[in-house]
N, C-alpha and C positions, 0 to 999 in steps of 0.2 A: 720720590719714585713711586707712582701709583699705577697699578695694574687693575684692569676691570674685568671681571668674570661674570658673564650671563649664565647663570646656572638654571638649567631647565627644570621645571617641576617634575618632569618625567624621571629625573635623577634623584631628586629629594624624595618624592612621593609618587613612585610609579604605580602603586596599588595602595598599600599602607605606607607609612614612613619607612625608608630604607635606613635603619639605624646602623647597619654594618658599614654601609657607604659613608654615612655622616661621621662615623668615628675615624675612618681612614682619612677622610677629607680634612677633618679637624687637625690630625696629626701632620698631615702634609702642609697645611697652611701655618701651623705653629712652627714647624721646621724651617719653612721658606722665610718666615719673618724673623726668625732668631738669628739667621745669618747676616742680617744687616739692619741696624736700627732705623734706617731711613726708608725701608720698604714698608708699603701700605697696600692694602687690597680693598676694592670695592666689589661686593658680591650682590648681584641683583637676582632675586629668586622667582621662579615662574610658579604657575598654579597646579601642574601635574594632575594626578587622578582626581583630587577634590574638585578642581575647576570642571574637568570633563564630566564627571558623574553629576554634579549639580546642574550644569548647563543642559546636559541631556535630559535630566528630570524635568527641567523647566520647559524644554521644547515638546516634551511628550505631553505635559499638561496644557501648555500654550502653543499650538502649532504655528501660530504666526508670531512666535517670540521675537520681539524687538532686538536687534543686534546690540543696541547699548545696554540693555537690561542684561543680556547674556555676558556682555563684557563686564559688568559690574559684579556679576557672580564670580567670573573668573579672577577679577582684581582682589576680591575678598578672600579668595583661596590663596593667592600670591602672598597676601599679607599674613596669613596664618603660617604659611611655610617659612616666611622670612622671619618672623618672630621666633620661631624655632631655632633657625640657623643663627640668628643674633644671640640667642640665649646660650647655645653651645660654646660661643667663643668668649663668655664671661667678660673679664676686664679688658680684653683685646678690643672689644666692641663696646665703647662707652656711650655711644649716641643712639637715639631712637631710630627705628626703622624709617627710612626715607620713603615717603608715600607721594611726594611732590618734588621731583628734581629741580623744579624752577624756583623753589622756595629759598630762603635762607637756610643753609645746611651746616650744622657744626660736625666737624670731623676731627675729633680730639683723640680718638684711639688709633689702633693699627689697622682695624677692620671697620668698614662701614657697610652696612647691609641695606639694600633698597628692595622695593616690592612694586606692584602695579600702581599706576597713577590715575589714568582716566580712560574712558572708552575711545576706541578708534585705532589701537595699537596693541602690541604685546609688551612684556618687560624687556625684550630686546631693544625697543626704542628708548626705554628709560636707561638702559646701560649706555647707549650711544649718547644720550643727553648728559649723563654723568661724566662720561669720557671728556666731553666738550667743557664741562664745568671745572674738571679737576686737571686738564691738560694731558689726559691719556692719548696715546697715539694708536693703541690697538685694543680691541674688545675681543675677549676669548669667549665663543659661544659654545657651552657644553651642553649636550642634549643626548638623545638616543640616536642621533644621526652622527655617523663617524666621519663621512666625507660628503661633500656636495657631488651630485651626479650631473652628467650632461643633460638628463631629462628624468622624469619620474621613473625609478627602476621598478616600481609596482606596475606601471602601465607599458613600459618600453623595455623589453629584455635586452635590448642593445645599448641601453644607457651605460655610460662608463664613469667610474669614480675620477675625480679630478684633484690635482695637487694644488693648482692655482687657477683662479679665474678673475676677470675684472668685473667692475660693478655693472657695466652696461650689459655684459653677457649674462651675468647673474640675474639682472632684473628681467631679462627675457625668459628665464626659467620660471622664476616665482610670480611674476606679474608685479602689479603696482597697487593692488587692492588688499585691504584687510578683511578677513572673515573670522569672527570669534572661534577660537579653538583650532585655527588653521595649523596643519603640521607641515611646515617648511623649514629648511635649514636655518632661514634668517627671516624675520618679519619684513614684508615688503616696504612698510613704512619707515621702519628702522634702516632698511637698506638705502632708502633715498637719502635719509639724513646723513648716514655714514658716507655716501657718495659725495654729498655736499661738502662734508668736512675733510674729504680725502683720508678717512681713517682706514686702517686695516682691520679685517676681522678674521679670526681664525676659527673655523668650525671643526669641532672634534668631539669624539665620544666622551661623555662625562663620567663613565664608570671606570675608565682606565687611569688610575691614580698615578702610575709611573709616568704615563704620557702627559698628564696635566703638570707633573713636576717638571717634565722636559720643556713644555711650553713656557712655564714661569721662569725657567732658568736659561731660556733663549737657546736651548739645544735642539737638535733635529726631532721632530715630532711626527706623529701620524694624523693627518687632518687636511683641510683645505684652506688655503689662504685666499681671501677675497680682497682685492686691493684696487686702487685707482688704475 
């Protein structure tokens, strides 16, 4: 019984590392796993502030900064954050951080932690890839975005929060192209793969520990369901 969480870097390291959140998240995960020995979690960690700060610095120094180089900077940040998250789970996470979801992967513990893979997409795509590898039906995307809106609420005051949306309509909102550091509810490249696999994705606020628990336990939750 594997569930996949794509944990945005904005939750782990919004500025510095949010140790208060990580302590609560660790307690939540330990409690969830303790209820059933068959339960396992895959956690894929984003880059957060370290990615944005270093990508911005590179663009200031190199105005024509290549997108793939910016991506590699972001990927390196995800791996730093992922190593931290892996470390806090101790013996629950026995395997190395996954940096290539297409490789042979050992999943001997109760928690498996993944990070960025290669340029062209975000860690959301890695989460979808790992869902496919391990038979997951749903990816839970936790970030600073609580719900998907009908349009960009920063540009359109009439944009409305949505409880549910299908993949076709979602792609009309976020587009189909990836831009390094792009802030959308779910990476467009990951969205295309999730659509092809007929996966469900739940977009929810990453700081609400009680709500994350509700999602894990299949109880009513606050967020948006993106589905076929």
